[in-house]
N, C-alpha and C positions, 0 to 999 in steps of 0.2 A: 504494500500500500504506500502510495507516494503523496497523495493530496486528499485532504478532508475539507469539505465546505460546510460551514455552519451559518444558516440565515438567522438573524436575531432582530428582535424588536425591543431588546433590553428588559423584557418582562421577566417575572419570576421563573416561569417554565422555560423560557428561552435561555435563561442563565443555567437552568438545570441541564438542558441539552448541551450547552457549551461545556459544562463540567464533565459530562460523559465523553464529549468529543476530545477534550484535553487528555483524559485518561487513555483513550484509544491512540491518540497521537503520540503520547509518551511511550506507550508500549510498542507501537509499530514504527516510531521515528518518522512519521509522516508530517508533511507541512500542513499547518492549519490555516485555512482561509476563512475569515469572518466577514459575512456579507450583511450590510444594512441597506435596505431599499427605501429611499426617501421619496415621499410623495409631495412634491413642491406645490405651492399654492397655484391654482389655476383660476385666473381671473374670470369672474362672472360678468357677463355683459351688462347685468343690471346694477353692478357696483362700480364705483370709481376705479380707474386704472391703478391709482396709487396704493390701493389696499394691499396688493401682493408685495409691495416693497416696504411695508411698514417695518419698523425695528423689531417688533415681536416675532415676525417670520424669520428675520435674519438671526435673532437670538435662538430661536427654536432649532434652526439648522445647525448653528454653532454648537449647541448643547448635544445634539446627536453625534456630531463629528467628534466631540470631546469624549463622549461615552465609548465610541468605537475605538478611539486611540487608547483609552484606559483599559478596555478589554484586551486589546492586543498586547499592551505593556504587561498586564497581569500574566498572560499566557507565556510571554517571553521570560518573565521573571521565574517561571516554573520550568524553564529550560526547553520550551516549545518553539519551534520555528514557525512563528505566526505572522500573518499579514492581514491588514484590514482592506476591505473593498467597499467602496461607496457607489451605489447605483441609484438610478431614478427610473420611474415608470411603474408598470404593473409588477406586482410581487412575483407571481408565478413565472412570467416570461423572464424576469430578471434572474431568478434562481436557476432556471434551466439554461439560460444563455451563459451565465457565469460558470456553471458546472461544465458546460461543453467547451467554452473558450479556454478554460484552465485545465481541461482534461482531468477532472477530479475523479477519485476512485469511490468516494463515499460522501453522501449528503446526510448530515445529522440535523434533525429539526425537532423542536418542541411541538407537542400536539395542540396546545392552546397557548395564547399569548395575552390573556386577560384584556380582551378588547382590542388588541393589536392585530397586525395582519396575519399572525399565525393562527388566530381564531378561525380564520376563513379557510386555512389550508386543509383542515381535517374534515371539511364538508366535502363537496365534490372535488375540490382542488387537491386534497391529500392523495386521493387515488390517482389523480392526474400526474402529480409529481412522482409518485411511486412507480407509475407505469410508463411515463413519457421520458423520464430521465435516462440517460445512457449508462449511468452508474448505479451502484447500490444506494438505497435510501434507508436510513435508520430513523424511525419515529419514536421519540421519547414521550410517554404519557406523563401527565402531571403527578400521578400516584406512584411512579416508579421509585423503588428504593434507591437511595443514593449510595451505590456500592459498585465494586468492580464486577466485570463480567467473568464469572467463574463457571457457570453452568448454562450451556447453550443448547437449545432444542431446535433441530432442523425438521420442519414439518414437510412431509412428502407424500404424494399419492402413489409413488412407485410405478408410474406409468409412462414417464418420459426419460429420454436419455439426457440426464442433467449432470454429466461428469464435470463440465467446466464450472458449474456453480458449486458442486460438491467440493471440487478442488479449492475454490475460493473460500468456502465456509470452513473447511478443515484447516486451510492455511491461516485464516484469521484466528481460529481457535488456538492454534499453536502460538501465534504471536501474542495473543492475550493470555496465554498460559491457562486456558479454560478447557473444561471437559465438554465435548460435543456428543450428543446422542440424537437418534433419528426416530421420528414418530410418524406412524400411519394411522389415521382415524378412519374406521369403517362406519358409514352411515348411509341412510337412504339418499342423502344429498349427493353422494359421490358414487359413481358406477365404476366397478372394476373392469378394466379393458383387457388386461393381461395378468398372468400369474405373478403374484408377489414374490414367490420363491425364486423365480429366475432373476429378477432385478436385485433381490437381496444377495444372491450368490455373486452377481457382478460387483456389487458394492464391497463385499467382503474381499473378493479377489483383487480388485483395483486399488482399494484404499486400506486394506488390512483392518476393516471394522469388525469388532468383536460382536458375537451374537447378542450379548447382554446390553449392547449399546443400540439395539434396534427394537422398538416396541410397536406392536400393533394392538390397538384397542377399539372397542365398539362404543358408540355414543349415539344419542338421539340426533345430534347435529354436529357438524365439524367444529363449529365455533365453541360449543359447550365442551366438546371433547378436548380441544386444544387448551381451553382455559383451565379445565379440571386438571389436566396433566401438568401444565406449567405451575399451577399452585401446589400440587402434590409433590412435585420434584424441586420446587423453589427455583424455577428457571430464571436466569437473569436476562435472557434474550431469546426471542422466537424468530426463526428464519423461515421465510417463504420464498418460493421462486415464482417469477412473473409468468412462466409458462403454465402454472397452475391457475388459469384464469378464473375458473369457478371458485376455487379456494380463496384466491386473493379478493375477488369481488364479495365473497361472503364475509370476509374479515373487514374490508374497508367500506364497502358500498351496499351491504345487505339491507333490505327494507325492514322497517318496523323494529321489533325487539332485537333482531340480529344486529342491526346497525347500532342500537343503543348499547348492547353488550360489548360490541367492538370498541365503541368510544369509551367504555368504562374499564377496559382491560388495563392492568397495571404492569404488564410485561412489555419492555421495549421490543418493537417489531422491526426487523431488518428484511427488506425486500431486495432479492437478487434478481438479475435479469439474464435470461438465457437467450443469447443472441443467435439469430438464424445463421446457418453456415453460408 
């Protein structure tokens, strides 16, 4: 891992996301890029032109720049190679553009921002960031315990060739000095297309994964099964692959109760992307 991007609005949960990102950067020796997206005043035709140039708007921009500089200085004080990035315009386009322009390997973002722009990200935009970004995306919920990543769960349906993402996940676990286990949830929401045994054999042969590190459990729904397993095993991180479209949509965009449960989860969610050959 070379570069990590952290969008921030300087809210409490954005600071929590930054704290997690600093830990990852420290263990992986990656560069940390902190992004603030400023929404400049847009003059309303019904208001005098000078309103946007009032001193209060200049002071507001200056205060945000100062906060960004302070966050970068704090990370550098902890030995992190950190850099601040100032952007303007739409939040989601700015995040995606910055990630692609800087070829980042991971985006870490807080799930809510107490009224700031991150509040909007875990509505429809969160799934967009997670699915449209070219890199992995780690979403930190507000209830996440402030601790190191020691116990990682990789959720898989055992139906796709996901060796590239498995390699990334296992490599990350090694860098974080964390244990990684693999979980398959059987439910009426997910249909089995091929034999689990064949894929499990390939996982063991390719990566030396032990049988005790692979769990298959039944649940009424995928989401409930994942949540129950993460709580029982005290998982610090849950990993999904973008190719599991139904699974990812269930977690991030599911309707009704499913969506509410997804928004209430207290386990950080890392979304990897399986790129087409």
